MARVO-219581 format. One line per 4 residues: number of its first residue (from 1); for each residue x, y, z of C-alpha. Coordinates in Angstrom, 1 decimal. Example, Ala and Ser with C-alpha at 12.3 -4.5 7.8 and 13.67 -1.06 7.14 Angstrom:
REM residues 2
1 = 12.3,-4.5,7.8 | 13.7,-1.1,7.1
END
This chain:
REM residues 565
1 = -14.4,-25.8,36.9 | -16.5,-23.0,38.5 | -20.1,-23.9,39.0 | -21.2,-20.6,38.1
5 = -20.0,-21.2,34.6 | -21.0,-25.1,34.6 | -23.1,-26.1,31.6 | -25.5,-28.0,33.7
9 = -28.4,-27.8,36.0 | -29.1,-30.0,39.1 | -32.8,-30.9,39.9 | -34.8,-31.3,42.9
13 = -37.0,-33.8,41.4 | -36.4,-36.4,38.3 | -38.0,-36.1,35.1 | -41.1,-38.3,34.8
17 = -39.3,-40.7,32.3 | -36.7,-41.8,35.1 | -36.8,-45.5,36.1 | -34.1,-46.7,38.3
21 = -32.9,-44.8,41.2 | -29.4,-44.6,39.3 | -31.4,-43.1,36.2 | -33.1,-40.7,38.6
25 = -29.7,-39.3,40.0 | -28.0,-39.0,36.5 | -30.8,-37.0,35.7 | -30.9,-34.6,38.8
29 = -27.5,-34.4,39.0 | -27.3,-33.3,35.5 | -25.0,-36.1,34.2 | -27.1,-36.6,30.8
33 = -30.1,-35.6,29.4 | -32.5,-37.3,27.1 | -33.2,-36.4,23.6 | -35.6,-39.1,22.5
37 = -36.2,-42.8,23.9 | -33.1,-44.7,24.6 | -31.1,-41.3,23.1 | -29.2,-39.4,25.5
41 = -26.7,-36.4,25.5 | -23.8,-36.7,28.0 | -23.6,-33.3,29.7 | -20.1,-32.2,30.8
45 = -20.1,-34.0,34.3 | -21.1,-37.0,32.7 | -18.7,-37.1,29.8 | -16.0,-36.6,32.3
49 = -16.8,-39.9,33.9 | -17.5,-41.5,30.7 | -14.2,-40.2,29.2 | -12.1,-41.7,32.4
53 = -13.8,-45.0,32.1 | -12.9,-44.9,28.3 | -9.2,-44.2,29.4 | -9.1,-47.2,32.2
57 = -10.5,-49.4,29.4 | -7.9,-48.0,26.9 | -4.9,-48.6,29.2 | -5.9,-52.2,30.4
61 = -6.5,-53.0,26.5 | -3.2,-51.8,25.5 | -1.4,-53.3,28.4 | -2.2,-57.0,26.7
65 = -1.1,-56.1,23.4 | -4.5,-55.2,21.7 | -4.3,-52.7,19.0 | -6.7,-50.0,18.5
69 = -8.5,-49.4,15.5 | -11.8,-47.6,14.4 | -14.4,-49.2,12.2 | -17.2,-47.6,10.3
73 = -20.9,-47.1,11.8 | -22.4,-47.5,8.4 | -22.1,-51.3,7.3 | -23.2,-52.7,4.0
77 = -25.9,-55.6,3.6 | -23.5,-57.5,2.0 | -21.3,-58.3,4.7 | -24.4,-59.2,6.8
81 = -25.6,-61.5,4.4 | -22.4,-63.3,4.2 | -23.1,-64.5,8.0 | -27.1,-64.8,7.6
85 = -27.5,-61.9,10.0 | -29.4,-59.8,7.9 | -32.6,-60.6,8.7 | -32.2,-62.6,11.8
89 = -30.2,-60.1,14.1 | -32.1,-59.0,17.4 | -32.9,-56.6,18.0 | -33.6,-55.7,14.6
93 = -31.1,-53.5,12.7 | -31.5,-50.0,12.2 | -31.6,-50.2,8.1 | -31.4,-47.3,5.5
97 = -30.6,-46.9,1.8 | -28.2,-44.3,0.2 | -29.0,-41.9,-2.7 | -27.8,-44.8,-5.2
101 = -30.4,-47.5,-3.2 | -27.5,-49.6,-1.8 | -28.7,-51.1,1.7 | -26.9,-50.2,4.7
105 = -27.3,-50.5,8.5 | -26.1,-48.9,11.6 | -23.6,-51.2,13.3 | -24.9,-52.8,16.6
109 = -21.6,-55.1,16.7 | -18.8,-55.4,14.3 | -18.0,-59.1,13.8 | -18.5,-58.9,9.9
113 = -16.6,-55.7,9.5 | -13.5,-56.7,11.4 | -13.7,-60.4,10.0 | -13.6,-58.6,6.5
117 = -10.7,-56.6,7.6 | -8.8,-59.6,8.9 | -9.4,-61.9,5.8 | -7.5,-59.1,3.8
121 = -4.9,-58.8,5.9 | -3.9,-62.3,7.5 | -2.1,-64.9,5.2 | -0.2,-67.2,7.4
125 = 0.0,-68.7,11.0 | 3.0,-66.0,11.4 | 0.4,-63.2,11.3 | -1.6,-64.5,14.3
129 = -2.4,-64.2,17.2 | -4.0,-60.6,16.8 | -5.9,-58.1,19.2 | -8.0,-55.8,17.6
133 = -10.2,-53.0,19.2 | -12.5,-50.0,19.1 | -14.3,-47.7,21.2 | -17.1,-46.6,19.1
137 = -21.0,-45.7,19.0 | -23.1,-48.6,18.4 | -27.0,-48.5,17.2 | -29.7,-51.1,18.5
141 = -33.2,-50.9,17.8 | -34.4,-51.7,21.2 | -38.2,-52.5,21.8 | -38.0,-51.2,25.0
145 = -35.3,-48.7,26.1 | -34.9,-48.5,29.8 | -32.9,-47.3,32.9 | -31.4,-44.3,31.0
149 = -27.9,-45.7,30.0 | -28.5,-49.2,30.9 | -30.6,-50.0,27.6 | -30.1,-47.5,25.1
153 = -30.6,-47.5,21.2 | -27.4,-45.6,20.7 | -24.6,-46.2,23.1 | -20.7,-46.1,23.4
157 = -19.0,-49.3,23.6 | -15.5,-51.1,23.6 | -15.5,-54.3,21.5 | -12.3,-56.2,21.1
161 = -12.1,-59.1,18.6 | -9.1,-61.8,19.1 | -7.8,-63.7,16.0 | -5.7,-67.2,16.8
165 = -4.6,-70.1,14.9 | -5.2,-72.8,17.4 | -8.0,-73.7,20.3 | -5.0,-73.2,22.8
169 = -4.2,-70.0,21.4 | -8.1,-68.9,21.4 | -8.3,-70.1,25.1 | -5.1,-67.9,26.0
173 = -6.6,-64.7,24.3 | -9.9,-65.5,26.0 | -8.6,-66.0,29.3 | -6.3,-62.7,28.9
177 = -8.8,-60.4,27.8 | -11.0,-61.8,30.8 | -8.4,-61.1,33.5 | -8.0,-57.5,31.9
181 = -11.6,-57.0,32.4 | -11.3,-57.9,36.1 | -8.7,-55.2,36.2 | -10.9,-52.6,34.6
185 = -13.8,-53.1,37.0 | -11.5,-53.2,39.9 | -10.3,-50.2,38.9 | -13.5,-48.6,38.2
189 = -14.4,-49.5,42.0 | -17.3,-51.9,41.0 | -18.0,-55.2,42.6 | -18.2,-57.6,39.7
193 = -19.1,-61.2,39.5 | -18.3,-63.5,36.4 | -21.1,-65.8,35.5 | -21.8,-68.5,32.9
197 = -23.8,-67.0,30.1 | -25.8,-67.4,26.7 | -23.9,-65.8,23.9 | -27.3,-64.4,22.4
201 = -27.1,-62.8,18.9 | -23.5,-62.8,18.4 | -23.5,-66.6,19.1 | -20.2,-68.7,19.9
205 = -19.9,-71.9,22.1 | -18.5,-70.5,25.4 | -19.2,-66.9,27.0 | -18.8,-65.2,30.2
209 = -20.8,-62.1,31.5 | -19.5,-59.7,34.2 | -22.2,-58.8,36.5 | -23.1,-56.0,39.1
213 = -25.6,-57.5,41.5 | -28.4,-55.1,42.5 | -32.2,-54.5,42.0 | -31.6,-52.4,39.0
217 = -30.3,-55.3,37.0 | -32.4,-56.6,34.0 | -30.8,-60.1,34.2 | -31.3,-62.9,36.9
221 = -28.1,-64.3,38.4 | -28.0,-68.0,39.6 | -25.6,-68.8,42.2 | -24.5,-71.2,44.8
225 = -23.2,-69.7,48.0 | -21.5,-73.3,48.7 | -19.2,-73.4,45.5 | -19.4,-70.4,44.0
229 = -21.0,-71.7,40.7 | -22.8,-68.7,38.8 | -24.9,-68.4,35.8 | -27.0,-66.1,33.9
233 = -30.6,-67.8,34.4 | -30.7,-68.2,30.9 | -27.8,-70.5,30.6 | -28.2,-72.1,34.5
237 = -28.2,-75.5,35.4 | -29.8,-77.2,38.4 | -29.8,-80.6,40.0 | -33.3,-81.7,39.7
241 = -35.4,-83.3,42.5 | -34.9,-87.0,41.9 | -38.2,-88.7,41.7 | -38.1,-92.1,43.3
245 = -39.2,-94.8,40.8 | -41.4,-97.8,41.5 | -42.0,-100.5,39.1 | -43.7,-99.4,35.8
249 = -47.4,-99.6,35.8 | -50.2,-100.4,33.0 | -51.1,-97.4,30.9 | -54.9,-96.5,31.5
253 = -57.1,-93.3,30.8 | -59.0,-91.2,33.3 | -61.8,-88.9,32.7 | -61.1,-85.4,33.6
257 = -63.7,-83.1,32.6 | -62.8,-79.2,32.5 | -59.2,-79.9,33.7 | -56.5,-78.1,31.7
261 = -53.7,-76.9,33.6 | -51.1,-79.0,35.6 | -52.1,-77.5,39.0 | -55.7,-78.3,38.4
265 = -54.7,-82.0,37.0 | -52.5,-82.3,40.0 | -55.8,-81.2,42.6 | -58.2,-83.3,40.5
269 = -56.4,-86.6,41.0 | -54.7,-85.7,44.2 | -51.0,-86.2,43.1 | -47.9,-84.0,43.3
273 = -47.1,-81.9,40.2 | -43.9,-83.4,39.5 | -45.9,-86.7,38.8 | -47.3,-85.0,35.6
277 = -46.2,-84.2,32.3 | -46.5,-80.9,30.7 | -46.7,-80.0,27.1 | -46.0,-76.9,25.6
281 = -46.3,-75.8,21.7 | -43.8,-73.9,20.0 | -43.2,-72.5,16.7 | -39.6,-72.9,15.8
285 = -38.9,-70.9,12.6 | -42.4,-71.8,11.6 | -42.1,-75.4,12.4 | -44.5,-76.6,15.0
289 = -42.4,-78.1,17.8 | -44.1,-80.2,20.8 | -42.1,-79.7,23.9 | -42.3,-82.0,27.3
293 = -41.3,-81.3,30.7 | -42.1,-82.5,34.2 | -45.2,-80.7,35.5 | -43.4,-79.1,38.4
297 = -40.7,-77.3,36.1 | -40.8,-74.4,33.5 | -39.4,-74.6,29.9 | -36.2,-72.4,29.4
301 = -37.0,-71.1,26.2 | -33.3,-69.8,25.4 | -32.0,-73.3,26.1 | -34.8,-74.7,23.8
305 = -33.8,-72.2,21.1 | -30.4,-72.9,21.2 | -30.9,-76.7,21.4 | -33.0,-76.3,18.0
309 = -30.6,-73.9,16.2 | -33.6,-71.8,15.2 | -33.6,-68.1,14.7 | -37.1,-67.3,16.0
313 = -38.8,-69.4,18.8 | -42.5,-68.5,19.9 | -45.4,-70.1,21.6 | -47.5,-71.5,18.8
317 = -50.9,-69.7,18.6 | -54.4,-71.8,19.1 | -55.1,-71.7,15.6 | -51.7,-73.3,14.9
321 = -52.3,-75.9,17.6 | -55.8,-76.8,16.5 | -54.7,-77.2,12.8 | -52.1,-79.7,13.9
325 = -55.0,-81.7,15.5 | -53.5,-81.3,19.4 | -55.9,-80.4,22.2 | -54.8,-77.8,24.3
329 = -55.0,-78.9,27.9 | -55.0,-82.6,27.1 | -52.2,-83.1,24.6 | -49.9,-86.2,25.0
333 = -46.4,-87.3,23.5 | -48.3,-90.7,23.8 | -48.9,-91.6,20.1 | -48.0,-88.4,18.5
337 = -46.6,-88.5,15.1 | -45.8,-85.9,12.6 | -44.5,-83.3,14.9 | -41.0,-83.4,16.7
341 = -40.8,-83.8,20.1 | -38.2,-82.3,22.5 | -38.5,-83.6,26.1 | -36.7,-82.4,29.2
345 = -34.5,-85.0,30.7 | -36.8,-84.8,33.8 | -39.1,-87.1,32.0 | -36.3,-89.9,32.4
349 = -35.8,-89.5,36.0 | -39.2,-90.6,37.2 | -42.1,-92.8,36.0 | -45.8,-93.5,36.1
353 = -46.5,-89.8,34.9 | -50.1,-88.7,34.3 | -50.0,-86.9,30.6 | -52.5,-85.5,28.2
357 = -54.8,-88.1,26.3 | -54.9,-86.3,22.9 | -58.7,-86.1,23.6 | -60.6,-83.3,25.4
361 = -61.2,-84.2,29.2 | -59.1,-87.4,29.2 | -55.7,-88.0,30.5 | -53.2,-90.9,30.5
365 = -52.0,-92.3,33.9 | -49.0,-94.5,34.4 | -47.1,-92.8,31.1 | -43.4,-94.0,31.0
369 = -40.3,-92.9,28.9 | -39.3,-94.6,26.8 | -41.8,-97.1,26.8 | -45.0,-95.0,25.9
373 = -43.0,-92.4,23.8 | -39.9,-91.3,22.6 | -38.3,-88.0,21.8 | -36.4,-86.5,18.9
377 = -34.2,-85.0,21.4 | -33.8,-85.4,25.3 | -31.7,-82.5,26.9 | -31.9,-80.1,29.9
381 = -34.4,-77.4,28.8 | -35.5,-76.5,32.3 | -35.4,-73.1,33.8 | -33.3,-72.9,36.9
385 = -35.3,-72.1,40.0 | -34.7,-70.3,43.5 | -33.9,-73.0,45.9 | -32.9,-75.7,43.2
389 = -30.1,-77.9,44.0 | -26.5,-76.7,42.4 | -25.4,-78.7,39.6 | -21.8,-78.7,40.8
393 = -22.1,-79.6,44.6 | -24.6,-80.3,47.5 | -25.7,-76.8,47.9 | -28.5,-75.0,46.8
397 = -29.1,-72.1,44.1 | -30.3,-68.4,45.0 | -31.4,-66.2,42.4 | -31.0,-62.5,42.6
401 = -30.8,-59.4,40.0 | -27.9,-58.6,37.8 | -26.7,-55.8,35.7 | -24.3,-56.8,32.9
405 = -21.3,-54.7,32.5 | -19.4,-56.8,30.2 | -19.1,-60.1,28.1 | -16.7,-62.4,26.6
409 = -17.3,-64.9,23.9 | -15.3,-67.7,22.1 | -16.8,-67.5,18.5 | -14.7,-70.3,17.0
413 = -15.1,-70.5,13.3 | -18.6,-69.0,13.5 | -17.9,-65.8,11.0 | -14.6,-66.9,9.9
417 = -16.0,-69.7,7.9 | -18.6,-68.6,6.0 | -16.6,-65.1,5.3 | -13.7,-67.4,4.3
421 = -11.2,-65.5,6.8 | -8.6,-68.1,6.6 | -4.5,-68.5,6.8 | -1.9,-71.0,6.2
425 = -0.7,-73.3,9.0 | 2.5,-74.5,9.5 | 1.8,-77.3,6.8 | 0.8,-75.2,4.5
429 = -2.9,-75.9,4.8 | -5.8,-73.7,4.6 | -7.3,-73.2,8.0 | -10.4,-70.9,9.2
433 = -9.1,-68.0,11.7 | -10.4,-69.0,15.4 | -12.0,-65.7,16.9 | -13.2,-64.5,20.1
437 = -15.0,-61.0,20.7 | -15.3,-59.1,24.0 | -17.6,-56.0,24.5 | -18.0,-53.3,27.3
441 = -20.6,-50.9,27.3 | -19.1,-47.8,28.4 | -22.4,-45.8,29.2 | -24.0,-48.8,30.7
445 = -21.0,-49.1,33.3 | -21.1,-45.2,33.7 | -24.7,-45.9,34.6 | -24.1,-49.2,36.6
449 = -21.9,-47.2,38.9 | -24.4,-44.8,39.8 | -26.8,-47.7,40.4 | -24.1,-49.2,42.7
453 = -22.9,-46.1,44.7 | -25.5,-44.0,46.0 | -27.6,-43.2,49.3 | -30.6,-41.1,50.2
457 = -29.0,-37.9,49.5 | -27.2,-38.7,46.0 | -24.3,-40.5,44.0 | -21.2,-41.4,45.9
461 = -18.6,-41.8,42.8 | -15.8,-44.0,43.0 | -12.9,-42.0,43.2 | -11.3,-43.2,39.6
465 = -14.1,-42.4,37.9 | -15.6,-39.3,39.5 | -16.0,-36.2,37.2 | -13.9,-34.1,39.6
469 = -12.1,-35.5,43.0 | -12.8,-32.4,45.1 | -16.1,-30.3,45.5 | -15.0,-26.9,46.9
473 = -17.7,-25.2,48.4 | -17.4,-21.5,49.3 | -20.2,-20.2,51.7 | -20.7,-16.4,51.8
477 = -18.5,-15.5,48.7 | -20.2,-12.1,48.9 | -18.0,-11.5,51.9 | -14.6,-10.2,50.2
481 = -12.3,-12.4,52.7 | -14.0,-15.6,51.8 | -14.0,-14.8,48.3 | -10.2,-14.1,48.4
485 = -9.3,-17.0,50.2 | -11.5,-19.4,48.2 | -10.0,-18.2,45.0 | -6.5,-18.9,46.4
489 = -7.4,-22.1,47.7 | -8.9,-23.0,44.1 | -5.7,-22.1,42.3 | -3.3,-23.7,44.9
493 = -5.5,-27.0,44.4 | -5.6,-26.8,40.6 | -1.9,-26.0,40.7 | -0.9,-29.3,42.7
497 = -2.6,-31.2,40.2 | -6.2,-31.8,41.9 | -9.5,-32.2,39.7 | -11.7,-29.2,41.6
501 = -15.6,-28.3,40.9 | -15.4,-24.8,42.5 | -18.9,-24.0,43.9 | -18.5,-20.0,43.7
505 = -22.3,-19.4,43.1 | -24.3,-16.9,45.3 | -26.3,-19.5,46.8 | -27.2,-20.6,50.4
509 = -25.2,-23.2,52.4 | -28.2,-25.7,52.3 | -28.6,-25.4,48.3 | -24.8,-25.9,48.0
513 = -24.4,-29.1,50.4 | -27.3,-30.6,49.0 | -25.9,-30.4,45.4 | -22.4,-31.4,46.7
517 = -24.3,-34.3,48.1 | -26.2,-35.0,44.9 | -23.1,-34.9,42.6 | -21.3,-37.1,45.0
521 = -17.7,-36.1,44.5 | -15.1,-38.0,46.5 | -14.1,-35.2,49.0 | -15.7,-31.8,49.9
525 = -14.0,-28.7,51.2 | -15.9,-26.2,53.0 | -14.5,-22.4,53.3 | -16.5,-20.1,55.1
529 = -16.6,-17.1,57.4 | -16.3,-19.4,60.7 | -13.5,-21.6,59.4 | -11.6,-18.3,58.2
533 = -12.0,-17.1,61.6 | -10.2,-20.2,63.0 | -7.8,-20.4,60.3 | -8.9,-23.9,58.9
537 = -11.2,-25.6,56.5 | -13.7,-28.3,56.5 | -13.3,-31.6,54.9 | -15.9,-34.4,54.5
541 = -15.3,-37.2,52.4 | -18.7,-38.2,50.5 | -19.2,-41.6,52.5 | -18.5,-40.1,55.8
545 = -21.0,-38.5,58.1 | -19.1,-36.2,59.7 | -16.4,-33.7,58.5 | -13.0,-32.5,60.0
549 = -11.2,-29.7,60.2 | -7.6,-29.0,59.2 | -5.6,-25.8,58.6 | -6.0,-23.8,55.6
553 = -2.3,-23.9,54.9 | -2.0,-27.8,55.4 | -5.0,-28.7,53.2 | -3.0,-29.2,49.9
557 = -0.4,-31.4,51.9 | -3.0,-33.4,53.6 | -5.3,-34.2,50.6 | -3.4,-37.4,49.6
561 = -3.9,-38.9,53.1 | -7.8,-38.4,52.6 | -8.2,-39.4,49.2 | -6.1,-42.5,49.8
565 = -8.3,-43.8,52.5
END
């Protein structure tokens, strides 16, 4: 492709909407252009990289026996009502009505549609296992689209669904697809990390996220450098500091005028925060919940929502707290009735805590579980912190930013049971199909590649997904000899099977070199009056600081050597 004809324009400065460094570079290099918030056009360079990623994914999916199909973007309300997700899916569905008044949505995912297909196709265990996938556009009404392609409202995605007759079969499918994902990210030249994850709005009993670590990430990854434990912070467990226990002491009240926070309470009484109990009030699908945790810890709302199996979890309003007769700043699980109490397991690891007295300016000293209060549920609902103990080994946890590029789920019968996707087993008994779900955001993967591979001058493309492999820069193209030699070299490179972006513009060397660095193709080849006088060309790998010279006639033969290295 000649740059004089390329439908794009590089920018010296990124538009104001650019957020992360990768987003700025994608806009400056002319990979994408924003149409509206969270909605982008792919320009020719960006689309070439997108298609290369797509092809790598397709090859690896086909290699494990997955069958490609295409499912509709428009999905009827009735399918989503079968699984109860029409109103509960987050972010909310893009909904519309056709001219006949039928309710539809723009698909953010395809569990309902693919389950409907399978229930009409599968009859017997002999029809299983099945791996079905598609590469298609999805729509999600994100509240805050960010980072260009990192969190968009319209985006391309590969979603694969597995269908098995047994738990062992589901385990095998899950393992097989996860290994294929590893190969995909390796082939794209991206350093991935698999972490335990929450299943989010898709649901299911087990899931892994594939993360790229870096400052542009919108997730937090908790990991142990000693044993390799890694999890999304939404899911992460931690080894809590053990609090030495003495003999349970007698319960008594203490006056705490004006004390409303854990920090103020600890300072007022001269005790560490881990000797206090923190009360937090939530509304779970409209039902008031009293959550209690050791004072030095924070509640993980994702863990709490999963424990309660609710669709909506939010902090209760001041009015809701007041109507329930609770006293903010002095609330206590002691003596509380009529409201479910959910307690973190830290309340059982320690004793003689200080807790609210359910009266203003009063706290209770020497509160013990279960002597003084009990909980409807006692479980781990704490948010892992930097420096906490690893749950698997004596090591400690560190928290870093991570960018999700792939997610695999074990769904089990979450969708097959309500939609009656069943099969007859070997004994002739009807059983629900066991499902898995596996997604890769293709545009997100492209954006992540730019986030992970750049320097102060521009993008540094991994070779497998670069728009072109070679950037041919002709300096002084108004010189007849340079023009003729560059045209001949361009033809020779293309004829030998190389992908070449030919800068044939009438621009200065500085402009051409700056654009070459910005676009970041793996190999730059420069031809100029000076190189011609020496019967050579200059070759420079994008990651290298210096260039090397090779004879004009040997370039094509030596290119595989440079590209391999």
